[in-house]
N, C-alpha and C positions, 0 to 999 in steps of 0.2 A: 697874341690872341689865343683865346681858348673857347671852344664851342661848349656851351652848357647844355642846350637842348636844340633839337633839329627836327624839322618836319618838311616833307616835300610831296607835292602831288601835281599832276597835270590835269587839264580839263578834259571832259568827255568820259564815256563809259569804258573805253578801251585803253586808257593811258595809265601810267604808273602812279600808284598811291602807296606811300610809305607811312607806316604809323609813326607817331612822335616818339623820339628817344631822348634820354638824358645821358650825356656822354661823360666819360672820365678821362684821366690822362692817358691810360692805355685802354684801347678798345679793340677787341678781337671779334671780327665778323665771321660767323661760321654758319654753314648751311649746305644743303645738297647743291649740286651744280644747277644753275638756272634759277636760283631763288632770288636773285636781284642784288647780290652783294657788290659786284663791280658797278652796276648801274647806280647804286647808292653812293659809292665813292665818286663816280662821275658827276652826280648832281651837286656834291659839295665843291668839287673842283670847278665846275661850271659857274657856280655862284661866286666863287673867288675871282674867276676870270672876268665876269661881267661887273663885279664891284671894282676891281682894280683897273678895268678898261683894256685888258689884254685880249679879251674875247668879245665878239658881238653878242648882243642881247639874245637870250634864249627864252622860249615860252615855258611857263610853269608857274607854280605858286609855292614860294618858299616862306617858312617861318623859322627864324633862328634867334636864339638868345646866346649872347657871347660876352666874354670879358676882355676888355682891352685897357691896359694901363690902370688896373685896379678899379675901373668903372664897368658897370654891367649895362648892356644895351639889348633892346628888342628890335628886330628888323623884319618886316614883312613886305614882300613884293609879289605882285601878280602881273604876268605878261602874257599876251595872246598873239598868236600868229594869224595873219589875215591871208585872204585868197591871193593877194598880190605878192605874197612871200615875205612881206615886212612883219617884223615882230615889234610890238609897242607895249610900253608899260601902261597898265590900266589902273594900278593902285600901288602906292608905296607909303609905308609908315615906318619911321625910325624914332625911337625914344630912348632916353636914359633913365635907368632906375635909380631912385634916391630914397633916403629915409622918409621923405615926405610924399612919395609916390612917383609916378612916371612923368617925366618932363618931355613933351614932344619936341623933336628936333626937325623932322621933315614930315609933312603931311601933303599927300599928292594924289590926284586922280586925273581923269582925262581932261578936266577943264581948268584946274587950278593947282598951284604949287606954293606951299608955305614953308619957309625956313625960319626956325626960331620964332614962330608966330607971325612973321611978316610975309605979306604977299610978294612973290617973286615973278619976274617976267616968265612967260611960257618958254621953258627950256625943252630940249630934245627929249622926246619920249622913247628914243632908241638907246638911251643910256640911263643908268641908275644915278641917284643923287650923290652917292658916295664917290662916283667917278666925276660927275659934273662939278661938285663942290669940293674937290680934293685939296684945294689950297686954303679952304676955310679952316680956322683954328679948331672948330669943333669936329670937323670931318677928317682932317689930315691924318690923325692917328689911326682912324678906322680904315682909311684907304691903305695905309702902310701895313696894317694888320692883315688885311685880306691878301696883300702881296706876299705875306709870309706863309701862305698855304701852298705846300709843295706836293706834287704827285710824282713819285719815282717810277719811270718807265724802264723796264729791263729788257726791251727788245734788243736784238743784236745791233741794229742801226743806232739805237740810243746809247748802248754801251760804247760803241766805237766813237760816237760823237763826243761823249764825255771824257774819253781818254785822249783827245786830240792834243797835238803839240802847239804851244803858243809861247811867244816871247813875252818877257816882262815888259809892260808898256813903258815907252820912253818918257811919257809925261806923268808917270806914277809918283805920288808923294805919300809920305807917312800919314798925312792927315786923312787919307782915304781909307786907311787900314780898318777902322772900325766898320765902315760900310762894307768893305770887302769880306771881312770875317763873318758878317751877318748875311752875306749873300744878297744884299739889297742893291739892286741895279747893277749886279755883276754878272755879265754873260761870259763865263770862263769855264774851261774844262777842269778836270780834277787835278791835273799836274800843276797848273798854276795856283789853284786854291791850296793844295798841300804845300807848295813852296812858301806861300805867305804864312800859312799856319806854322810851319817849322821855324820860320824866321821870327815871327812876332809872338807866338804862343807855343814855345817849345815844350812846355809841360803837357799841353793838350795833345800835341803831335806825338809825344812819347806814349801817352795813354793809347792813342790810336794804334801806334806801331806794336805795342805790347799785346793788344787784343788781336791784331792781325797775325802775329807770330803764334799766339795761342791757338787760333783757328787753323793755321797752316804751320805746324811745328818744324817742317823741313826748311823754313826760311832762317838763314843765319844772320843776315844783315839787311837793313833798309836804309837807303840814302836818297837824297835828291841830287841827281846828276845834271850836268849840262849836256844837251843833245849832241853838241860837237865832240864831247868826250866819248860818247857812245858810237858816233858815226864820224870818224875823223875825215872822211872823204868830203864832208859838207864844206862849202865855201865859208870862210870866216866872214861874219857880218858884224861882229862887235856886239851882237845882241845875245842876252842870256836866255836860253830856252830850257826851263826846268823840266825834269822828267823824274817821276817817282819810280825807283828801281829796287829790286830785291836781289839778294844773293842766296841761292839755294845750296844746301849741303851737296857735295860731290859735283857741283857745276862751277866751272872756272869763271864764267863771264857774268856780268850784271844783266839782269832781265828787266827791260822797261815795262811799264804798265800796259802798253798796247799789245804786248806779247803774252800777257797772262791769260789763263783760261777764263771762260765766261763766268764761272763760279767765283773765281778769285777777284775778277773785276767787280762783280755784284756785291761781294762782301765789302770791298774797299769803298764803293759808293755809299753803302749803308752806313759804315763807320764814319765817313766824311760828313754825311748828312747830319748824323747825330751830334758829332763834335763841333761842327761849324755853324749849323743852323741856329737862328735866333732862339733865345730861351723861351720866347712865347710863340714859337713857330708850330705849325701843324703839319705832320708828315702823313701822307696817304700812301700805303704800300699794298699792292694787289698781288696775292699769291707769292709771297716772299720766297717760299721754298723751291719754286721752279728752277731747275737746272743746277741745284746745289746738292753737294754731298752731305752726309749725316753730320760731319764735324762743323760744317758751315751753317747748318740749320740750328744745331744745338746751342751755339754761342749766343744767339740773339736775345732770348728772354733774360739770361743771366747778365748780359751786357747792359741791357736797359735798367735792370735792377741795381747793378753796381754803380752806374754813373748818377743815379737818382736825378735824372733830368726833369725839368718842368715842362718840356716840350709835350705836345699832345700827339699820340699816334693812333691812327685808325687803319688797321690792317686786316686783310683776309687771309685765311689759311685753311687747308684741309689736313695738315700734317699732325699726326698724333702727338709728337713731342712738343710742338708749339702749343697745341690745345691743352695738353696736360700741365704745362709749366705756367700758363697764364691763369690767374685766379678766376674761379667760376663767376664771381660778381662782375668781371670785366668782359664776359661773353655776351654777344648779341646774336641770338639764334634766329635765322631767317626762315620764313615759311610763306610760300606764295600760292595764291588761288587766283588764276587769271592774272590781272594786272594789279591786284591788291596784295601788298606784302605786309605781313604781320611780323613784328620783331619782338622776341621775348628776351628780357634782360634783367639784371639786378637781382632783387630779392626773390623773384620767381625762379630764377636759375639756381640760386643758393638753396632754396627749399627743395628743389628737385634733385640736385646733384651734390650738394655740399656735405651731406651727412654720411654718405656711403664711403667705404674704404676701397671699393672697386675703382679701377682706373677710370678717370673721368671721361676719357675719350670713348671707352667702351660703353659707358652709360649714355653718352651723347648719341652715338650712332644707333643705339637701340631705342632711342626715344622717338615715338611716332611723329612728333612735331618736326624732328630733324630728318628722319629717314623717309618720311612722306612729304618732303620739303616742297614739292610742286604737285598740287592737287590736280588730278585729271578731270 
């Protein structure tokens, strides 16, 4: 899936209203603290959750144009929260764009529901049509597409959860591998994912390892070890528990992933996301630079450029290096007045910042639209 354009608002005078944006493969959200960048990411992830069915319906008004399997779709939904605490869909439109115009797929309001022009029984207004009709041929690819929108959480608890130890499933078969590599319906930590990657796609695993050692040049070796080899006191179970390990210069022992620094864990997660995630996946990353050293921050823009991925990234950052390295036309500058967020992007940013030889970050922080990001 790839988001082409996106707009979100909530009802009432005091709720969030984001201006419409047209997105690219790489999208850098910049703005002063409190301008709404994280909220913007949350609204996209929330939409993915209610489409896929992993989250309950939330109230708001979404308009999204997206591409899935070479077809372009427009989807608009509006949901309201009532005094009893229930949130219900008030309106939903889904159509496919063709050379001959837009073909309606779903038309829905409080009183009726049409799918491909045919009246449907009254279905639950607590769920979207993409979830309710997920087994239908026209809807199934869209449901899977929204399932490939990922938000990376870098809290300490999330890092530890992702570095957990797991045995290779006893009922695992090679037929599952394509699903595993694409992270579809796979609830596994990074050790297990990297084991499968090293076994089935060794060339991609080598790329990941090469980048990891470039970021952390004190690493001499990288291997996938069995946990029993690292901790001989464990009782033999006959199960293989893979562990991503590094060997550092001047250190005699192997260091497992769970003993790495938080910055090293974070870089490993980002590299794994990029290398394993579906080619049409969407990655949401909030303030990537937090808790990272300069070397770990600097690798990210060049890594994305080198692998020429078709994945879509929507990231926030305040770091000068990230901002300077990502092209101006990929910036989305946020400015908030009350609950209304204006977003400047594309040609307007190129005309403002693109011609000067001055460092672009310096230009950005001196721009009143940025440095007066939250109007009082």
